[in-house]
C-alpha positions as CSV (number, residue, x, y, z in Angstrom):
1,X,35.8,6.2,-27.7
2,X,33.2,3.5,-27.7
3,X,33.6,0.5,-29.9
4,X,31.1,-0.9,-32.3
5,X,30.5,-3.8,-29.9
6,X,29.6,-1.4,-27.1
7,X,27.2,0.5,-29.4
8,X,25.5,-2.7,-30.4
9,X,25.2,-3.8,-26.8
10,X,23.8,-0.5,-25.8
11,X,21.2,-0.7,-28.5
12,X,20.2,-4.1,-27.4
13,X,19.7,-3.0,-23.8
14,X,17.7,0.0,-24.8
15,X,15.5,-2.2,-27.1
16,X,14.9,-4.6,-24.3
17,X,13.9,-1.7,-22.1
18,X,11.5,-0.4,-24.7
19,X,9.9,-3.8,-25.0
20,X,9.1,-4.1,-21.3
21,X,5.5,-3.3,-20.4
22,X,5.0,0.2,-19.2
23,X,3.2,3.6,-19.9
24,X,5.0,4.0,-23.3
25,X,3.6,0.6,-24.5
26,X,0.1,1.4,-23.2
27,X,0.0,4.8,-25.0
28,X,1.1,3.4,-28.3
29,X,-1.3,0.5,-28.2
30,X,-4.3,2.6,-27.3
31,X,-3.5,5.4,-29.8
32,X,-3.0,2.8,-32.6
33,X,-6.2,1.0,-31.7
34,X,-8.3,4.1,-31.2
35,X,-7.0,6.5,-33.9
36,X,-5.1,4.3,-36.4
37,X,-1.6,3.3,-37.3
38,X,-0.5,6.8,-38.3
39,X,-1.4,8.2,-34.9
40,X,0.3,5.2,-33.1
41,X,3.4,5.9,-35.1
42,X,3.3,9.6,-34.1
43,X,3.1,8.6,-30.5
44,X,6.0,6.2,-31.0
45,X,8.1,9.0,-32.5
46,X,7.2,11.2,-29.5
47,X,8.4,8.5,-27.1
48,X,11.6,8.0,-29.1
49,X,12.4,11.8,-28.9
50,X,11.9,11.5,-25.2
51,X,14.4,8.6,-25.0
52,X,16.8,10.6,-27.2
53,X,16.6,13.5,-24.7
54,X,17.1,11.2,-21.7
55,X,20.3,9.7,-23.2
56,X,21.7,13.1,-23.9
57,X,20.8,14.2,-20.3
58,X,22.4,11.1,-18.9
59,X,25.6,11.5,-20.9
60,X,25.9,15.2,-20.0
61,X,25.1,14.7,-16.3
62,X,21.8,16.5,-16.3
63,X,19.8,13.3,-15.6
64,X,22.2,12.5,-12.7
65,X,21.4,15.9,-11.2
66,X,17.7,15.1,-11.4
67,X,18.2,11.7,-9.8
68,X,20.3,13.2,-7.0
69,X,17.9,16.0,-6.2
70,X,15.0,14.9,-4.1
71,X,13.0,18.0,-4.9
72,X,13.5,17.8,-8.7
73,X,12.8,14.1,-8.7
74,X,9.6,14.5,-6.7
75,X,8.4,17.3,-9.0
76,X,8.9,15.3,-12.1
77,X,7.5,12.2,-10.4
78,X,4.3,14.0,-9.3
79,X,3.8,15.7,-12.7
80,X,4.4,12.4,-14.5
81,X,2.1,10.5,-12.3
82,X,-0.6,13.1,-12.7
83,X,-0.3,12.9,-16.5
84,X,-0.6,9.1,-16.5
85,X,-3.7,9.4,-14.3
86,X,-5.1,12.0,-16.7
87,X,-4.6,9.7,-19.7
88,X,-6.0,6.7,-17.8
89,X,-9.2,8.5,-16.6
90,X,-9.7,9.9,-20.2
91,X,-9.5,6.3,-21.5
92,X,-12.0,5.0,-18.9
93,X,-14.4,7.9,-19.6
94,X,-14.1,7.1,-23.3
95,X,-15.0,3.5,-22.7
96,X,-18.0,4.4,-20.5
97,X,-19.2,7.3,-22.7
98,X,-19.0,5.4,-26.0
99,X,-20.6,2.3,-24.6
100,X,-18.6,0.4,-27.2
101,X,-19.7,2.4,-30.2
102,X,-17.3,2.1,-33.1
103,X,-17.6,5.7,-34.3
104,X,-14.3,7.4,-34.0
105,X,-15.2,11.1,-34.4
106,X,-13.0,14.0,-33.6
107,X,-15.2,15.4,-30.8
108,X,-15.2,12.1,-29.0
109,X,-11.5,11.4,-29.6
110,X,-9.4,14.6,-29.2
111,X,-6.3,12.7,-30.1
112,X,-7.5,12.5,-33.7
113,X,-7.4,16.2,-34.3
114,X,-3.8,16.0,-35.3
115,X,-0.9,13.5,-35.3
116,X,0.9,16.2,-33.3
117,X,-1.4,15.5,-30.4
118,X,-0.4,11.8,-30.5
119,X,3.2,12.8,-30.8
120,X,2.9,15.1,-27.7
121,X,1.2,12.4,-25.8
122,X,4.0,10.0,-26.4
123,X,6.7,12.6,-25.7
124,X,5.2,13.8,-22.4
125,X,4.6,10.2,-21.3
126,X,8.3,9.4,-21.6
127,X,9.8,12.8,-20.7
128,X,7.8,13.0,-17.5
129,X,8.9,9.6,-16.3
130,X,11.7,10.0,-13.8
131,X,12.3,6.2,-13.9
132,X,13.6,6.8,-17.4
133,X,16.2,9.1,-16.0
134,X,17.3,6.5,-13.4
135,X,17.4,3.9,-16.1
136,X,19.7,5.9,-18.4
137,X,21.8,7.3,-15.5
138,X,22.6,3.7,-14.6
139,X,23.1,2.5,-18.2
140,X,24.9,5.3,-20.1
141,X,28.1,5.4,-17.9
142,X,28.7,1.7,-18.6
143,X,29.2,2.6,-22.3
144,X,30.8,6.0,-22.2
145,X,33.3,7.6,-19.8
146,X,32.7,10.8,-17.9
147,X,34.5,12.7,-20.6
148,X,32.6,11.3,-23.4
149,X,33.0,13.1,-26.7
150,X,30.1,14.8,-28.4
151,X,30.3,12.2,-31.2
152,X,29.9,9.3,-28.8
153,X,27.0,11.0,-26.9
154,X,25.2,11.7,-30.2
155,X,25.8,8.2,-31.5
156,X,24.4,6.6,-28.3
157,X,21.4,9.0,-28.4
158,X,20.7,8.1,-32.1
159,X,21.0,4.4,-31.3
160,X,18.5,4.7,-28.5
161,X,16.1,6.7,-30.7
162,X,16.4,4.2,-33.5
163,X,15.9,1.2,-31.3
164,X,12.9,2.7,-29.6
165,X,11.4,3.9,-32.9
166,X,11.9,0.4,-34.4
167,X,10.1,-1.4,-31.6
168,X,7.1,0.9,-31.2
169,X,6.6,1.3,-35.0
170,X,6.3,-2.5,-35.1
171,X,3.7,-2.3,-32.2
172,X,1.8,0.5,-34.0
173,X,1.8,-1.4,-37.3
174,X,0.6,-4.6,-35.8
175,X,-2.2,-2.9,-33.8
176,X,-3.1,-0.6,-36.7
177,X,-3.3,-3.5,-39.1
178,X,-5.8,-5.1,-36.7
179,X,-7.8,-2.0,-36.4
180,X,-10.9,-3.5,-37.9
181,X,-10.9,-5.9,-35.0
182,X,-10.3,-3.1,-32.5
183,X,-13.1,-1.1,-34.0
184,X,-15.7,-3.7,-32.9
185,X,-17.7,-2.2,-30.1
186,X,-16.8,-4.8,-27.4
187,X,-13.2,-4.9,-28.3
188,X,-12.9,-1.1,-28.5
189,X,-14.5,-0.7,-25.1
190,X,-12.2,-3.4,-23.7
191,X,-9.1,-1.6,-25.1
192,X,-10.1,1.7,-23.6
193,X,-11.0,0.1,-20.3
194,X,-7.8,-2.1,-20.0
195,X,-5.4,0.6,-21.1
196,X,-7.2,3.1,-18.8
197,X,-6.8,0.8,-15.8
198,X,-3.2,0.1,-16.7
199,X,-2.3,3.8,-17.1
200,X,-4.0,4.7,-13.8
201,X,-2.2,1.8,-12.1
202,X,1.1,2.9,-13.5
203,X,0.4,6.5,-12.4
204,X,-0.4,5.4,-8.8
205,X,2.8,3.2,-8.8
206,X,4.9,6.1,-10.0
207,X,3.4,8.5,-7.4
208,X,4.1,6.0,-4.7
209,X,7.7,5.2,-5.8
210,X,10.5,6.5,-3.6
211,X,13.7,7.9,-4.8
212,X,16.5,5.3,-4.8
């Protein structure tokens, strides 16, 4: 049975992991700047559900099987990299097509059709990242034993979800609050362009990454 100290330490490590720059951060920032705080929060919740699932997978051994299987790891890696490239290209096309125009209509921005689209974007970005599996495969066993109880597994998963939600909701709120600034043509175009380049770079890096 894990102690309160272990739970707190686990939450701190997960929070630090969430705060590190990566595809999750890029997705929340862009969705908040482009579509508003509510959509950024929806993306944040999607990412958090992905984290919850990875912790459960790591605690039950599923994530370890993924990390150990070259074929499974490669499939997830390729699909995840392709999805990041898709998001990055979409962002770059948006920057070029709009030419910096501040109009945020549904046709030009499919992500505004429904918060569920932003949620799915966040969920897929995290769930299709095999590096998340490796992170939690290395982390979770340090806090629970191989025969961890369902209560401990659920507690760790909820802590990971809460910490991730907390951080990305803060990011979405800050960016969403500054949306008037991000709605300016030059700023909006820069956000699309920079996040697009970042997502493409992360996709290429993921595709080129080898299995530890």
